[in-house]
N, C-alpha and C positions, 0 to 999 in steps of 0.2 A: 927344300923349298918348303917356301912359305905363303902360303893357296887361299888368294881370300875371295870365297866366294859370298854372291850379294841375290838377296830373293824380296820379293815384295813380297813377299805369302808363309811361314813357318810352322812348326807345330802351334796349337793345336789345328791349325786349319789339316782339310784330308784335300790334297786335291793332286796332278800331278806333277807338277814344279817342289814341292812340299816330298812330294816322294821322292824323284830325278836325283832330287838333292842333299839328302840325305844317306843314299845307295851314296853317293856322289862321294858323301863325305870322310865315307865310314871306309869304303875301299882304300880315298888317297890318305887318310892314317893309317891302316894296315901295310900302308907300300912306306910308311917313313916318315911322312908326309906333314910342315906346323900345319891345320887350316884351320883356320879361322869365318866365321860366318856373319856380314851383317843385314841387317830382313829389317821390317816394318812391326813394332810391338800391336797387341787385340787392344789396347786400350790406349787412352790420352795420357802415357808416362813413358823416357828412355831411361834403358835397365840395359846394366851387363849382367850378364850369366851361362858359366861355360863353354865362350870359346866363345859367342854369342850376342853380339851388339842389334838392339831393339831398341830402335827409333818410336820416339810416341808420331799418329798414327791418327786419323777418325775413319768411320766409314763412311763409305758412298752406298749400299746398297739399297739402297732407293731406283741406282742407278744400270744398277750388277749386283747381288749377292754375293756376298765376302768381300769385294774391293773395297782395299782399303790404300788411304793415300798418306806421305807425310805431311805432317804442319810443323816442322824443324828443319835449320838446317844442316845441325846436327854435330853441330861445329868440333863436341869434344871428342866427341865418337871419330870425328871425320882424325885431327891431329894423333886420334893411341892412333887408330889407323897408321896412319901414314907414317910416327914413328914404329912403330912395327917395321915396315921397310917389306910390303909382301914379294917376291919374286913375280907373281901372276894375279890377274885379276881376274873370277870369270861371273861373272853376269848370268842372271838366269830367268833376266824381270828387264820391261821394256820399259816402263812409269819410271815408281816412286825412287828406287833403289838405282835407276842404268845410270843415271849424271850423277850422278855421289860416287859408283866401279870406276865410271870413265877420269871424274876429277883426282882421285888417287893413283889408280892407273899412270894418271899426269905427270902428276905429282915426281911418282916414286919412281918411272921411268920404266917399272913395269909392262909384259904382255897384257891386252885387253880383251878376250876372246866372252861371245857370248856366244848361250845354249835359244835357240828358236825356238820356243816350247807352244808355244797357244796359233793355230789357225786364223788367224780379226778376218777372213773372208764372213768364218762362217759364226760371227761372232758381232756385228757392227750392227745385225737388231734393237739391237739394247738401247742403241743409241744413235741412230738414224736412221734417218724412213724409211731410205732409198735402199735397193739394194745392189742395185748396180752402182749407184753413189760412194754409197760405202765398202763395197771390194776398191775400187778408184783410192780412195783414199786410204783405206790400210795397203795396197799397197806401195800410195806416195810412202806412210806413218813408214813403215817398214824398211824401206829402203833409204830411207832418209837416219833413222838409227841405227844400219849400219849398217851406214856409210862411218862409224864414227867408230867400229873395232880394228880392229887388224887379222883377227881369220872369228868363225862362226861356225855354232856345233851346230847338224841340220839331226834328227831322232833316222829319222829313215829317206831314202832316197826322194820320192814322194814331193820332200820336202829343198830339200836341192833344189831341182826339176823346179817350184812353184821360187823360186827366190833367184831362183836366177830368172827367170821371164820378167821379175819385178826390178829386175834390172841394179841387183846386187851384184859386186866387184869384189869385195873381201875375201878370201880362200873358203872356200863352203864346205866343213869333211865332215861325210854323214859318223856318226859315232852311235849306233842302239843305245838309249840305257839298261843302266843294269838293275839284275835286281838277284834282294842275298834269293836262288832257290833254294839252297838245302829249306830254307823258313817254312815254304812253299809245300816242303816236301814234305815235314814229317809233320805224324797221320795222329790224331788224339780222339784215337775211337772214341771213350766213356764222357768227353766232350762234347761231338759232336750231336751222341745221339743224344743228350740235354736238350739239345738245336733242334732239331725233332722232334719233339716235347713237347717247346714253347710255340712251333711257329703249325702244328698241323700236320705235320712230315711223317707220312706211313709208311714202310716193311710195304718196299711195291711201288711205293710213286717215283716216278722220273722227272729229279726239277734239273729245272731248264733257265742256268742265271743271268743275272744281270747284276751286275756291282756298279758304282759309281755314282754320277752325279744327274740330278731327278731334272734336267733342261730341258727347252723346248732342239739344240742345237745335235742331242739325242740321239732324237728321231724314237723316244719308250718307247712312246703312240702305235708305234710300228708291231711291236714285240706281242703289247698288247691286240691288233687289229689279226693280224701272224696266227694267232690263242689259235690252237689248235682245240675249236668244239667236244669233239666227237670223241675224245681219248680223255675220262676221268679221270687216270690211275695220272696223266702227265698236267704239271703245279709249274706255276713262273713265278722265282723268290725274288723281288728284286730289293735292294740291297741301299740303300743313298736316301737321301736329302735333296732338295731341292724343290726351284722353284713351280714348280707342275707336279708334284705331289699330289695337286686336291683333282688339277684338270687331266688325271694320270688313273685317280680312286674312283672320279665321276665315270671313268669313261667306262673303265672295268667294272662298276655296277651296272648300270645299260646296256652291259653288255654280260649280264647276272653270272659273274666269272668268282663273284668275293670269295666263293669257301677253296676258287683254285687258281688265283695269282691273288701272294702277298708281300703286301709294303715292309720287312721288315729296319726301313727306316738308316736314322748311320749310325756304322759302330764306329768301336771301339780298334787304332788301329791294330795291336797286336791282337784281336782276336779273330779279325779277318782273315786269318788263314782253313780258319774254320769254319764260314763261311761257302770257301769254294769247296772246302771237304763232302757241303750239304748236297749239292752237285751232281748232276750225272750229264746239264747240257751248258759252257757259259756262252748264254748270249751276248750281240750287242746289232743295235743296226746305227751309227754314227757311220756319216760321213767328216767329223772335223775335226780325225784325230791327225795329231799328228807326228805318233808311236802310239800310242796305248798298251799302257803300262797292264794293264787288266788282262789285253790276251795271256803276256807274256807272262802275269801271277796266276792263272786258270792253267798256262799249259806245265808249266811249274805244278801244280798244283796236281797233275795227272787230268786235264778239263781238258777234256777238246772242244773245238770253237765253230759257230758258227757264228758267221760275222758280215753285214749287210761288203758286198764286194768294196774294195777297198787298194790302189797299189799301198796305201801302205801297210798292208801285210800283208804286199806280194810276195813268196819264200816267205811268211815266215807260217801261213795256214796254206798247207798244200793240202786242199781235195783230196777225200776219201782216205789218205796216211791218218792225219790226227783234225783233219773237221775240214771245213765246208764256209766259202764265201758261196752268195748267194745275190740275187740280178731281180727275183720276182717272190705272191704270197708263194705262187706251186711248187716253186725250187726250195722253199724256206721249210712249207710244212713238209716238206717227202725225206727232207736229210729228219725232222725233228721221229715223223716218222719209223723211218728205217730204224733209228738210231735204236728210239726207245721200245723198239719188239725186238733187237736183236741179243743176246747181254753178249756173244760169241765176241764182233764188231764191238761196241761196251769197254769190253776187256782190251782187243786191239788198241785203239782208236787214241786208250788212256795209258800205254806202257812209249807209242806214238810222242804223244803229244809230251809226257815226262821228258823222252827222248830229246826231242824237235828246243824243249827252255835251254839243255845247256851250253849254248852259244849267249847266252845272257846272263850269264855267271854277272857280279858284283864282281868279280875281282876284272874278268873280261877289260869292264868297262874303266873304272879303272885305271889301271892300264896302256887305255887306247888314248885315254881324253891326258894320262900326264907325256906320253908320248910327243902330244899336239902341242903342251908349255912346254918341252923342254924346246922344239923345235920356235916352240915364237921365242922362245924365255931371248935363244940362236944367236935369233935374225935378228933383237932388238940389240940386243948387245954386241952384235955385231956392227952393227947399224951404227951408233951410240958410241964405239971408239978407233969408225974410218973417221965420222964428224971432229973427233978428238981429234 
């Protein structure tokens, strides 16, 4: 099949949508499909490179860091893609590239699939002063956008249930995003030891790891507030950057934790697996995830997970097996101390973590998406032939 994937962000951007897009492209290509991408460039130029059309765009950073908007209709790129005649068009973003994807799908008669990656209810504070009004706006927007698709992919049951409450009528298929599990399971002790030296992590330290965007909706301040002050060998390593970094650094300083809470900044995609290998426990307080790929990456890296209780990780994080879901400071504190002082438990949960990541392989992900493509393509062609 000829498959067109569209998204508003792509490399060198680092976010869950880009990660999912890369894994899907690799998985579908491995299955023998021809995959091309339509996205926005990170500057004011349109260009084509390695099967990817990059449309010129402008930054909307003051509204939301990293957000871009196309400032071209992309006529030449659209004509190229229409002539290519994709069998399926699969959108990953609801804004700039969505309308273009819809136009291409309608023109060539291809099924139009969309993956709902972002829980907009938790992001409206960037644009809308009223949380209640912002939530209502997010619901209406999502319902309107998805009404123009043939089928929707929800990464978790949490999102399918939510979209149903929004009144979304099109078919919704739950397909968790997969990852290259082997990439995170490979060990590199020499490179990891070099990182330990760089960040002042000593042998015997118990490292809590957070990896992701430093933003309000991620609730990283909760990890700092809940951090156990009386355990000198426990450290918190925060990998990533974002608008909340300055606020979080001030919070760490106010608690006198500068020597135990480490900000590593944003890191290149290629070295991310090494940072997981630095940790003993992956921690997240976010409740704004649609799936949370970092949870899966952590498990594939043999890292137990401690996450704020949320339905998006139900079935993924199993209490006492490969991690815990916590609901209070007391639970968070007790789980950290339990694992930090029990070497045998660390070994058991590490093995369980890696085992639990197996269903989330890139291959499984691509095959499930492929099956949806085939179903929708068959329906579209059956409908077209019947009309003819």
